C-alpha positions in Angstrom: -58.7 20.5 -50.9 -56.8 21.7 -47.9 -56.9 19.6 -44.8 -59.3 21.3 -42.2 -59.5 18.4 -39.6 -57.2 15.7 -38.5 -58.6 12.7 -36.7 -56.1 10.6 -34.6 -56.3 7.0 -33.4 -55.0 7.0 -29.8 -53.2 3.9 -29.0 -49.8 3.5 -30.7 -50.6 6.6 -32.7 -50.6 9.3 -29.8 -49.6 7.2 -27.0 -47.8 4.0 -26.4 -50.2 2.0 -24.5 -49.5 -0.8 -22.0 -52.9 -2.7 -22.7 -52.6 -6.4 -22.0 -54.7 -7.4 -25.0 -54.2 -11.1 -24.3 -55.6 -10.8 -20.8 -58.4 -8.7 -22.0 -59.4 -11.4 -24.7 -58.9 -14.3 -22.2 -61.4 -12.5 -19.8 -63.9 -11.6 -22.5 -63.8 -15.1 -24.1 -64.2 -16.9 -20.8 -67.2 -14.6 -19.9 -68.9 -15.1 -23.2 -68.5 -18.8 -23.0 -70.1 -18.8 -19.5 -73.0 -16.9 -21.1 -73.5 -19.6 -23.8 -71.2 -18.9 -26.7 -70.0 -22.1 -28.2 -66.6 -23.1 -26.7 -63.7 -22.9 -29.2 -65.6 -20.6 -31.5 -63.6 -17.5 -30.2 -59.7 -17.4 -30.4 -56.9 -15.2 -28.9 -55.7 -14.6 -32.5 -58.9 -12.7 -33.3 -59.3 -8.9 -33.0 -61.8 -7.8 -30.3 -64.1 -6.7 -32.9 -64.2 -10.2 -34.4 -64.7 -11.8 -31.0 -67.7 -9.6 -30.3 -69.3 -10.0 -33.8 -68.8 -13.7 -33.7 -70.4 -14.1 -30.2 -73.4 -12.0 -31.3 -74.1 -14.2 -34.4 -73.6 -17.4 -32.2 -76.1 -16.2 -29.5 -78.6 -15.0 -32.1 -78.4 -18.3 -33.8 -79.1 -20.0 -30.4 -82.4 -17.8 -30.2 -81.0 -15.5 -27.3 -83.3 -12.3 -27.3 -81.6 -9.1 -28.3 -82.2 -7.6 -24.9 -80.2 -10.3 -23.2 -77.4 -10.0 -25.8 -77.3 -6.2 -25.1 -76.8 -7.1 -21.3 -74.0 -9.4 -22.2 -72.3 -6.9 -24.4 -72.5 -4.2 -21.7 -70.5 -6.7 -19.4 -68.1 -7.2 -22.1 -67.5 -3.5 -22.4 -66.9 -3.2 -18.6 -64.3 -6.1 -18.9 -62.6 -4.3 -21.5 -62.8 -0.9 -19.8 -61.2 -2.4 -16.6 -58.4 -3.9 -18.5 -57.7 -0.6 -20.4 -57.7 1.5 -17.1 -55.4 -0.9 -15.4 -52.9 -0.2 -18.1 -52.5 3.6 -17.7 -49.7 3.4 -15.2 -47.5 2.1 -17.9 -48.5 4.2 -20.9 -46.2 6.8 -22.2 -46.7 9.4 -25.0 -45.4 8.9 -28.5 -42.5 11.1 -29.3 -43.5 14.2 -31.1 -47.3 13.7 -30.4 -47.8 17.0 -28.3 -45.6 19.1 -30.7 -47.6 17.9 -33.7 -50.9 18.6 -32.0 -49.9 22.0 -31.1 -48.6 22.9 -34.6 -52.1 21.8 -36.1 -53.8 23.9 -33.7 -51.7 26.8 -34.5 -52.5 26.3 -38.1 -56.2 26.4 -37.4 -56.7 22.7 -37.9 -59.4 20.8 -36.0 -58.0 17.9 -34.0 -60.1 14.8 -33.1 -59.4 11.6 -31.5 -61.4 8.4 -32.4 -60.5 5.2 -30.3 -61.8 1.8 -29.7 -60.8 2.3 -26.2 -63.4 3.5 -23.6 -64.0 7.3 -23.0 -62.6 7.3 -19.5 -59.3 5.8 -20.6 -59.1 8.1 -23.5 -59.6 11.2 -21.5 -57.3 10.2 -18.8 -54.5 9.4 -21.2 -54.9 12.6 -23.1 -54.7 14.5 -19.8 -52.0 12.7 -18.3 -49.6 13.5 -21.2 -50.8 17.0 -21.8 -52.5 16.3 -25.1 -56.1 17.0 -24.2 -55.5 21.0 -24.5 -55.0 20.5 -28.2 -58.0 18.1 -28.9 -61.2 19.5 -30.0 -63.4 16.3 -29.7 -63.0 12.7 -28.7 -65.1 9.7 -29.8 -64.5 6.6 -27.8 -65.9 3.0 -28.1 -68.7 3.7 -25.7 -69.8 6.9 -27.6 -71.2 5.0 -30.7 -73.2 1.8 -31.2 -70.8 0.6 -33.9 -67.1 1.6 -33.3 -64.5 1.6 -36.0 -64.0 0.1 -38.5 -67.7 0.9 -38.9 -68.0 4.3 -40.6 -70.6 5.3 -37.9 -67.8 6.0 -35.7 -66.1 8.3 -38.2 -69.5 10.1 -38.9 -69.8 10.7 -35.1 -66.3 12.4 -34.7 -66.9 14.4 -37.9 -70.2 15.8 -36.4 -68.4 16.7 -33.1 -65.7 18.5 -35.1 -68.2 20.1 -37.4 -66.1 18.9 -40.3 -66.7 16.9 -43.5 -65.0 13.8 -44.8 -63.7 15.6 -47.9 -61.5 18.0 -46.0 -60.5 15.6 -43.2 -57.8 13.0 -42.7 -57.6 10.0 -40.4 -54.2 9.1 -38.9 -53.7 5.6 -37.5 -51.2 2.8 -37.1 -53.5 -0.2 -38.0 -55.2 -1.4 -41.1 -58.6 -1.2 -39.2 -58.0 2.6 -39.2 -57.6 2.5 -43.0 -60.9 0.3 -43.5 -62.7 2.9 -41.3 -61.3 5.8 -43.5 -62.1 4.0 -46.7 -65.7 3.3 -45.7 -66.2 6.9 -44.5 -64.7 8.6 -47.4 -61.8 10.0 -45.4 -58.2 10.4 -46.5 -55.9 8.1 -44.7 -52.2 8.3 -43.2 -50.9 5.1 -41.9 -48.2 5.5 -39.1 -46.2 2.3 -40.0 -43.9 1.1 -37.2 -44.2 -2.7 -37.8 -45.0 -5.1 -40.6 -48.6 -5.9 -41.2 -50.8 -7.4 -43.9 -52.2 -4.4 -45.6 -53.9 -6.4 -48.6 -57.4 -5.5 -47.1 -56.5 -1.9 -48.3 -55.6 -2.8 -51.9 -56.9 -0.2 -54.3 -57.1 2.4 -51.6 -54.8 5.4 -52.1 -53.3 6.3 -48.8 -50.1 7.8 -47.4 -47.5 6.2 -45.0 -45.2 7.9 -42.3 -42.8 6.2 -40.1 -43.4 8.6 -37.1 -45.9 11.1 -36.1 -43.3 13.9 -36.6 -43.6 13.4 -40.3 -47.3 14.3 -40.4 -47.1 18.0 -41.0 -45.1 17.6 -44.0 -47.2 14.7 -45.3 -50.6 16.6 -45.1 -49.1 19.6 -47.0 -48.2 17.5 -50.0 
């Protein structure tokens, strides 16, 4: 089946971000511990999604009401948003990103961006580097209750694009993108610039490119 929609991750797929994830995690963990999460439970080696999920589990075990947990999570999002927006001045576009998006649009392919970053950061980054004109829809962390790798995030961007999973492909640089694609029934293309453990994707048939400029040829195979 021909590809009718391409969904891109943002950071390190379309733009080289300058987000200080260590600083973000330090601030988030410090705040969560102040709000009652067990000290030592959360670590800087964890992904943000792991930090959040473990914190929720811990607070629920301690009997904190869901309403209060939601308030805490809103503040966590604010901390993450602030750190992301602080990084914009040092971000730069991935070489070939604009040309690739333009070529997809010229072929009548819908283009979406699905990111675990906040919407303001995503919109400003896409605008800053002249990419927004080629993007039909954006789904950011704050647009969904459960962002990727939860398939709810993929379902959301597919609805915005008026596309189906069978004729769409997700392009990203992290195994989390692959997990999301697998759960949502999307095809997946990994932009592989660094070594990473991909054992979580064992049994999943996906393609690999070294840079975004190889994408057009790969989706035609």
